VEXDREN-2710 file (C-alpha; in Angstrom, 1 decimal):
% VEXDREN-2710
k/r/px/py/pz
1/MET/-20.4/-107.8/25.8
2/ASN/-19.0/-104.8/24.0
3/PRO/-18.7/-102.0/26.7
4/ASP/-19.2/-99.7/23.6
5/LEU/-22.9/-100.9/23.3
6/ASP/-23.1/-98.7/26.4
7/ALA/-22.6/-95.6/24.5
8/LEU/-25.2/-95.9/22.1
9/LYS/-28.4/-93.6/22.2
10/PRO/-31.9/-94.6/22.0
11/TYR/-33.0/-95.0/18.6
12/PRO/-35.3/-92.0/17.4
13/PHE/-38.1/-94.3/17.1
14/GLU/-37.7/-95.9/20.5
15/LYS/-37.9/-92.3/21.7
16/LEU/-41.0/-91.6/19.9
17/ALA/-42.7/-94.5/21.3
18/ALA/-42.3/-93.5/24.5
19/LEU/-43.0/-90.2/23.9
20/LYS/-46.6/-91.3/22.5
21/ALA/-47.1/-93.9/25.5
22/GLY/-50.2/-93.7/27.1
23/VAL/-51.7/-91.3/24.4
24/THR/-55.2/-92.5/23.2
25/PRO/-55.7/-90.9/19.5
26/PRO/-59.4/-90.2/18.1
27/ALA/-60.7/-93.4/17.3
28/GLY/-62.7/-91.9/14.4
29/LEU/-59.8/-91.0/12.6
30/ALA/-57.2/-93.4/10.7
31/HIS/-53.6/-93.4/11.6
32/ILE/-51.3/-91.5/9.4
33/PRO/-47.5/-92.1/10.1
34/LEU/-45.2/-89.5/8.6
35/THR/-42.3/-90.8/10.6
36/ILE/-40.2/-93.7/8.6
37/GLY/-38.6/-92.9/5.5
38/GLU/-40.0/-96.4/4.0
39/PRO/-41.2/-95.7/0.5
40/GLN/-44.8/-96.5/0.0
41/HIS/-45.2/-96.3/-3.8
42/ALA/-45.2/-99.5/-5.8
43/PRO/-41.9/-101.3/-5.8
44/TYR/-40.4/-101.7/-9.4
45/PRO/-42.5/-104.5/-11.0
46/ALA/-39.5/-105.8/-13.4
47/ALA/-37.1/-106.2/-10.3
48/LEU/-39.7/-108.4/-8.6
49/ALA/-40.4/-110.5/-11.6
50/SER/-36.4/-111.2/-12.1
51/LEU/-36.2/-112.0/-8.3
52/ILE/-38.9/-114.8/-8.9
53/GLU/-37.3/-115.9/-12.3
54/HIS/-34.0/-116.6/-10.5
55/GLN/-35.1/-118.0/-7.3
56/ALA/-33.4/-121.1/-7.9
57/GLU/-30.3/-119.3/-7.4
58/PHE/-30.9/-119.1/-3.6
59/ALA/-29.3/-122.5/-3.9
60/ARG/-26.0/-121.3/-4.6
61/TYR/-23.2/-119.3/-2.5
62/PRO/-22.6/-115.7/-3.6
63/ALA/-19.2/-114.1/-3.8
64/THR/-18.6/-111.0/-1.6
65/ALA/-17.6/-109.1/-5.0
66/GLY/-20.8/-109.8/-6.5
67/THR/-21.1/-110.9/-10.3
68/ALA/-19.4/-109.1/-13.1
69/GLU/-22.8/-108.5/-14.8
70/LEU/-23.9/-106.6/-11.3
71/ARG/-20.9/-104.5/-11.1
72/ALA/-21.0/-103.5/-14.7
73/ALA/-24.5/-102.5/-14.4
74/ILE/-23.5/-100.4/-11.5
75/ALA/-20.8/-98.8/-12.9
76/GLY/-22.8/-98.2/-16.2
77/TRP/-25.6/-96.4/-14.1
78/ALA/-23.0/-94.4/-12.1
79/GLY/-20.9/-93.2/-15.2
80/ARG/-24.6/-92.2/-17.0
81/ARG/-25.8/-90.4/-14.0
82/PHE/-22.6/-88.6/-12.8
83/GLY/-20.4/-88.5/-16.0
84/LEU/-17.9/-91.2/-14.8
85/ALA/-16.3/-92.2/-17.8
86/ALA/-13.4/-94.0/-15.9
87/LEU/-15.3/-96.0/-13.0
88/ASP/-13.7/-99.4/-13.0
89/PRO/-16.4/-102.2/-12.1
90/GLU/-13.6/-104.6/-11.2
91/THR/-11.7/-102.4/-8.7
92/GLN/-14.0/-99.5/-7.7
93/VAL/-17.5/-100.9/-7.4
94/LEU/-18.6/-103.1/-4.6
95/PRO/-22.1/-104.2/-4.2
96/VAL/-23.6/-104.2/-0.7
97/ASN/-26.9/-105.2/1.2
98/GLY/-28.2/-101.6/1.3
99/THR/-26.1/-98.5/2.4
100/ARG/-27.2/-98.7/6.0
101/GLU/-25.6/-101.9/6.5
102/ALA/-22.4/-100.7/4.2
103/ILE/-22.1/-97.5/6.2
104/PHE/-22.0/-99.3/9.5
105/ALA/-19.5/-101.9/8.0
106/PHE/-17.3/-99.3/6.3
107/VAL/-16.8/-97.4/9.6
108/GLN/-15.6/-100.7/11.7
109/ALA/-13.3/-101.4/8.6
110/ALA/-11.6/-97.9/8.1
111/LEU/-11.3/-96.4/11.7
112/ASP/-7.6/-96.5/13.0
113/ARG/-8.2/-96.7/16.9
114/THR/-4.5/-96.5/17.4
115/ARG/-4.6/-93.1/17.3
116/PRO/-7.2/-90.1/17.8
117/ALA/-10.3/-91.2/15.8
118/LYS/-12.8/-88.6/15.3
119/VAL/-15.7/-89.1/12.5
120/ALA/-17.4/-85.7/11.5
121/VAL/-21.2/-86.2/10.9
122/PRO/-23.6/-83.4/10.1
123/ASN/-26.0/-82.5/12.7
124/PRO/-28.9/-83.5/12.8
125/PHE/-28.1/-87.0/11.1
126/TYR/-29.1/-90.5/10.1
127/GLN/-28.0/-92.3/13.5
128/ILE/-25.9/-95.0/12.1
129/TYR/-23.3/-92.5/11.5
130/GLU/-22.8/-92.0/15.0
131/GLY/-23.8/-95.7/16.2
132/ALA/-20.9/-97.1/13.9
133/THR/-18.6/-94.5/14.9
134/LEU/-19.0/-95.5/18.6
135/LEU/-18.8/-99.3/18.1
136/ALA/-15.7/-98.8/16.3
137/GLY/-14.1/-97.1/19.2
138/GLY/-14.3/-93.4/17.5
139/GLU/-15.8/-90.1/18.6
140/PRO/-18.4/-88.4/16.7
141/LEU/-17.7/-84.9/15.6
142/TYR/-21.1/-83.1/15.4
143/LEU/-21.1/-80.4/12.6
144/ASP/-24.4/-78.2/13.1
145/CYS/-26.7/-77.8/9.8
146/SER/-28.7/-74.8/10.6
147/ALA/-30.4/-72.4/8.5
148/GLU/-27.5/-70.0/8.5
149/SER/-25.5/-72.5/6.8
150/GLY/-28.1/-73.6/4.2
151/PHE/-29.0/-76.9/6.5
152/ARG/-25.4/-78.2/5.3
153/PRO/-22.1/-78.5/7.4
154/ASP/-19.9/-75.5/7.7
155/PHE/-16.6/-77.1/7.0
156/ASP/-14.8/-73.5/7.1
157/ALA/-15.6/-73.3/11.0
158/VAL/-13.7/-76.5/11.6
159/PRO/-10.2/-75.5/13.0
160/ALA/-7.3/-77.4/11.8
161/ALA/-6.3/-78.7/15.2
162/THR/-9.6/-80.4/14.9
163/TRP/-9.2/-81.7/11.3
164/ARG/-6.0/-83.6/12.6
165/ASP/-7.7/-86.2/14.6
166/VAL/-10.6/-86.5/12.0
167/GLN/-10.6/-89.5/9.9
168/ILE/-13.8/-90.0/8.3
169/VAL/-16.2/-87.2/7.3
170/PHE/-19.6/-88.2/6.5
171/LEU/-21.8/-86.3/4.0
172/CYS/-25.7/-87.0/3.3
173/SER/-26.7/-85.5/0.1
174/PRO/-29.6/-84.8/-0.2
175/GLY/-29.8/-84.5/3.4
176/ASN/-31.6/-86.4/5.8
177/PRO/-33.7/-84.9/7.6
178/THR/-33.2/-81.6/5.5
179/GLY/-33.4/-82.1/1.8
180/ALA/-30.5/-80.0/1.4
181/VAL/-28.2/-80.8/-1.4
182/THR/-24.6/-80.4/-1.4
183/PRO/-23.0/-78.3/-4.3
184/LEU/-20.4/-79.4/-6.8
185/ALA/-18.2/-76.7/-5.5
186/GLU/-18.5/-77.7/-1.6
187/PHE/-17.8/-81.5/-2.3
188/GLN/-14.3/-80.1/-4.2
189/LYS/-13.7/-77.9/-1.0
190/LEU/-13.9/-80.7/1.2
191/ILE/-11.7/-83.1/-1.0
192/ALA/-9.1/-80.5/-0.8
193/LEU/-9.5/-80.4/3.0
194/ALA/-9.2/-84.3/2.9
195/ASP/-5.7/-84.0/1.1
196/GLU/-4.6/-81.5/3.4
197/HIS/-5.5/-83.4/6.6
198/ASP/-5.5/-86.9/5.5
199/PHE/-9.1/-87.7/6.2
200/LEU/-11.7/-90.3/4.2
201/ILE/-15.1/-88.7/2.9
202/ALA/-18.2/-91.0/2.9
203/SER/-20.8/-89.7/0.8
204/ASP/-24.4/-91.1/1.6
205/GLU/-26.3/-90.5/-1.6
206/CYS/-29.3/-92.9/-1.1
207/TYR/-31.7/-89.9/-1.9
208/SER/-30.0/-88.9/-4.9
209/GLU/-32.5/-89.8/-7.5
210/LEU/-35.5/-88.3/-5.7
211/TYR/-35.1/-84.5/-6.6
212/LEU/-37.8/-81.9/-7.5
213/ASP/-36.2/-80.4/-10.4
214/GLU/-35.7/-82.8/-13.2
215/ALA/-33.4/-80.3/-14.9
216/ALA/-31.2/-80.4/-11.9
217/PRO/-30.3/-83.6/-10.5
218/PRO/-28.1/-83.3/-7.5
219/PRO/-24.2/-83.8/-7.9
220/GLY/-22.4/-86.4/-6.5
221/LEU/-18.9/-86.8/-4.5
222/LEU/-17.5/-88.9/-7.5
223/GLU/-18.9/-86.3/-9.9
224/ALA/-17.1/-83.5/-8.2
225/CYS/-13.9/-85.8/-8.4
226/ALA/-14.3/-86.5/-12.0
227/ALA/-14.5/-82.7/-12.5
228/LEU/-11.3/-82.1/-10.8
229/GLY/-9.7/-84.8/-13.3
230/ARG/-9.5/-87.2/-10.2
231/HIS/-10.4/-90.6/-11.8
232/ASP/-8.9/-92.6/-8.9
233/TYR/-11.4/-91.0/-6.6
234/ARG/-8.5/-90.9/-4.0
235/ARG/-10.1/-90.5/-0.4
236/CYS/-13.7/-90.7/-1.5
237/LEU/-16.4/-93.5/-1.6
238/VAL/-20.0/-93.0/-2.1
239/PHE/-23.0/-95.0/-1.0
240/HIS/-26.2/-95.6/-3.2
241/SER/-29.3/-97.7/-2.8
242/LEU/-32.2/-99.0/-4.7
243/SER/-34.3/-98.6/-1.5
244/LYS/-35.6/-95.3/-2.5
245/ARG/-34.7/-94.9/-6.2
246/SER/-36.8/-98.2/-7.2
247/ASN/-38.9/-98.5/-3.9
248/LEU/-37.3/-101.5/-2.9
249/PRO/-36.3/-101.2/0.9
250/GLY/-36.7/-104.7/1.8
251/LEU/-34.5/-105.8/-1.2
252/ARG/-31.3/-104.6/0.7
253/SER/-29.2/-103.9/-2.3
254/GLY/-27.2/-100.9/-3.0
255/PHE/-23.3/-100.5/-3.9
256/VAL/-20.2/-98.6/-2.7
257/ALA/-17.8/-96.8/-5.3
258/GLY/-14.8/-95.0/-5.4
259/ASP/-11.3/-95.4/-4.4
260/ALA/-9.7/-98.8/-5.5
261/ALA/-7.5/-98.3/-2.6
262/LEU/-10.2/-98.1/0.1
263/ILE/-12.6/-100.7/-2.0
264/ALA/-9.9/-103.5/-1.6
265/PRO/-9.4/-103.8/2.1
266/PHE/-13.3/-103.1/2.6
267/LYS/-14.1/-106.3/0.3
268/ARG/-11.6/-108.3/2.3
269/TYR/-13.3/-107.0/5.7
270/ARG/-16.7/-107.9/4.2
271/THR/-15.3/-111.6/3.2
272/TYR/-14.9/-112.1/6.9
273/HIS/-18.2/-110.4/7.9
274/GLY/-20.2/-112.8/5.5
275/CYS/-22.7/-110.2/4.0
276/ALA/-22.6/-111.1/0.5
277/MET/-25.7/-110.2/-1.8
278/ALA/-27.9/-113.1/-2.8
279/LEU/-27.5/-114.1/-6.4
280/PRO/-31.7/-113.5/-7.1
281/VAL/-31.2/-110.1/-5.4
282/GLN/-28.4/-109.3/-7.8
283/GLN/-30.2/-110.4/-10.7
284/ALA/-33.1/-108.2/-9.7
285/SER/-30.9/-105.2/-8.9
286/ILE/-29.4/-105.5/-12.4
287/THR/-33.0/-104.9/-13.7
288/ALA/-33.6/-102.0/-11.7
289/TRP/-30.3/-100.3/-12.6
290/HIS/-30.8/-100.8/-15.9
291/ASP/-34.0/-98.8/-16.2
292/GLU/-34.9/-95.2/-15.7
293/VAL/-38.4/-94.9/-16.8
294/HIS/-39.7/-96.4/-13.4
295/VAL/-37.6/-93.7/-11.8
296/ARG/-38.7/-90.7/-13.4
297/ALA/-42.5/-91.9/-12.6
298/ASN/-41.3/-92.0/-9.1
299/ARG/-40.0/-88.4/-9.1
300/ASP/-43.2/-87.5/-10.5
301/ALA/-45.5/-88.8/-7.8
302/TYR/-43.3/-87.2/-5.4
303/ARG/-43.3/-83.9/-6.7
304/GLU/-47.2/-84.0/-7.0
305/THR/-47.1/-85.1/-3.3
306/PHE/-44.7/-82.2/-2.6
307/ALA/-46.4/-79.6/-4.4
308/ALA/-49.6/-80.5/-2.6
309/VAL/-48.3/-80.6/0.7
310/THR/-46.3/-77.5/0.7
311/GLU/-49.4/-75.6/-0.5
312/ILE/-51.1/-76.6/2.7
313/LEU/-48.7/-75.8/5.2
314/ALA/-46.7/-72.9/4.0
315/PRO/-49.4/-70.7/5.5
316/VAL/-49.0/-71.9/9.0
317/MET/-45.2/-73.5/9.1
318/GLU/-41.9/-72.4/8.0
319/PHE/-39.5/-75.0/6.3
320/PRO/-36.6/-74.9/3.9
321/THR/-37.5/-75.1/0.1
322/PRO/-37.6/-78.6/-0.8
323/GLU/-34.8/-79.6/-3.1
324/ALA/-34.4/-83.2/-2.9
325/SER/-35.1/-86.4/-1.0
326/PHE/-38.8/-87.1/0.7
327/TYR/-38.5/-85.2/3.7
328/LEU/-40.1/-81.8/5.0
329/TRP/-38.3/-80.0/7.5
330/PRO/-40.6/-77.4/9.2
331/ALA/-40.2/-75.6/12.4
332/VAL/-43.0/-76.0/14.9
333/PRO/-45.0/-73.2/16.4
334/GLY/-44.2/-72.4/19.8
335/GLY/-40.7/-74.3/19.3
336/ASP/-41.3/-77.4/21.4
337/ASP/-41.1/-80.4/18.8
338/GLU/-41.7/-82.8/21.5
339/ALA/-44.8/-81.0/22.6
340/PHE/-46.3/-80.4/19.3
341/THR/-45.7/-84.2/18.2
342/ARG/-47.4/-85.9/21.2
343/ALA/-50.4/-83.2/21.0
344/LEU/-50.8/-83.6/17.2
345/TYR/-50.8/-87.4/17.8
346/ALA/-53.5/-87.1/20.4
347/GLU/-55.7/-84.8/18.9
348/GLU/-55.2/-85.8/14.8
349/HIS/-53.7/-89.3/15.0
350/VAL/-50.8/-88.4/13.0
351/SER/-47.3/-89.2/13.6
352/VAL/-44.3/-87.0/13.2
353/LEU/-40.6/-87.4/14.3
354/PRO/-39.4/-84.7/16.7
355/GLY/-36.4/-83.0/14.8
356/SER/-34.4/-83.3/18.3
357/TYR/-34.5/-86.9/18.0
358/MET/-32.3/-86.6/15.2
359/GLY/-29.5/-84.3/16.4
360/ARG/-27.3/-83.7/19.4
361/PRO/-26.6/-80.6/21.5
362/ALA/-23.9/-78.2/19.8
363/ALA/-20.2/-78.3/21.1
364/ASP/-18.6/-75.7/19.6
365/ASP/-16.0/-75.3/22.4
366/ARG/-14.4/-79.1/21.4
367/MET/-13.5/-77.4/18.2
368/GLY/-11.9/-74.7/19.7
369/ARG/-14.6/-71.9/19.3
370/PRO/-15.8/-69.9/22.0
371/GLY/-19.3/-69.7/23.2
372/ALA/-20.8/-73.4/23.2
373/SER/-24.5/-72.8/22.7
374/GLY/-25.4/-76.4/23.9
375/THR/-28.5/-76.3/21.7
376/ASN/-29.7/-78.9/19.4
377/PRO/-29.8/-77.8/15.9
378/GLY/-33.0/-80.2/15.3
379/ALA/-34.9/-78.8/18.3
380/GLY/-38.1/-76.9/17.4
381/ARG/-38.4/-78.7/14.1
382/ILE/-40.2/-82.2/13.0
383/ARG/-39.6/-84.3/10.2
384/LEU/-42.3/-85.1/8.0
385/ALA/-41.8/-88.2/5.7
386/LEU/-43.9/-87.6/2.5
387/VAL/-43.7/-91.5/1.4
388/ALA/-47.4/-92.6/1.2
389/GLU/-49.6/-92.4/-1.6
390/VAL/-50.9/-88.6/-2.3
391/ASP/-54.2/-89.0/-1.0
392/ALA/-53.1/-90.1/2.7
393/THR/-50.3/-87.4/2.7
394/VAL/-52.5/-84.7/1.9
395/GLU/-55.0/-85.5/4.5
396/ALA/-52.2/-85.6/6.9
397/ALA/-51.3/-82.1/5.7
398/TRP/-54.8/-80.8/6.2
399/ARG/-54.9/-82.3/9.7
400/ILE/-51.5/-80.4/10.6
401/ARG/-52.7/-77.5/9.5
402/ARG/-56.0/-77.6/11.3
403/PHE/-54.5/-78.6/14.5
404/ILE/-52.0/-75.6/14.3
405/GLU/-54.7/-73.4/13.3
406/ARG/-56.9/-74.5/16.2
407/ARG/-54.1/-73.6/18.8
408/ALA/-53.5/-70.1/17.1
END
């Protein structure tokens, strides 16, 4: 077996199961999980209808590049959403089976292991960034996202000597688990660094359509390129999905878009990888990308949940003001996220995810900076996935508050 498999860390939910092992929660309280970012709102019905209507097309092999109709639908949506007048559906768009699969595959295709191969990832982070890097023979470079940096990576803190070994920088905006949004100017600063130090930027934007201020949609990496007149999107790729936008996580449908010079070899890799999107899924995806009414309704539902939950928890927990995504990132009283998680489950039958399971201890000294703290930027916090219907999520928030007040 590939020896790099031994470098993979236990997945956060595997660690959570071990933490809860042997705990018997109150039988009289229904379990409310706030752990997995799986939307519980109803999936977009027109997409499901399209899937059924075209089910006979499961009898045909799909092409890796997807149909011209799907690529045009994707390019049209991205153009409207991010102001991309020049996004070419033929050369700058590639349908994929969800962002998780595409992110993993892209790192395997893009990393050059014949030279130093660091991949910069936000810390805490979505674990696929790390796992993909390790299995491609690369080395993760963890960029802490602390309260002091607005829960975003501080690119100015990375020395030039470190940038020389970086081949890919991952962004996640809106962020998982923090909900922080990368400003347009920050995207553009990173683009300039990529030009200077010759690395690629991979922007995971799967939460981009879940934002709390309808008048302020989060900007994207390609939008930043377009604002610079950089319509070839050189060095830049974005990853988008219907999982959160349209409540279709099981459809496994998304896309990669950006630099045609990266899309072409990635498509060649995927032809051998054998991961083309099934034709009925493509038809359902076309339906979803063409409609915004259901997406606005989805945002409204999340806003209702966030408003209720933050009002309940604000008196007893500190958390960054939510901007986007469906996560809340509160600090736990006492600072021990594992102990808090286990006791909350034992006493209130509510499951949350310890923040330390999503991060890695800081290693500032590897970047040539003094005073490595050895601290995990996720420690002392928990991630709450506010994905269920509002009543269940509000009930969970009241249980958390009752738990904290009881121990105060």
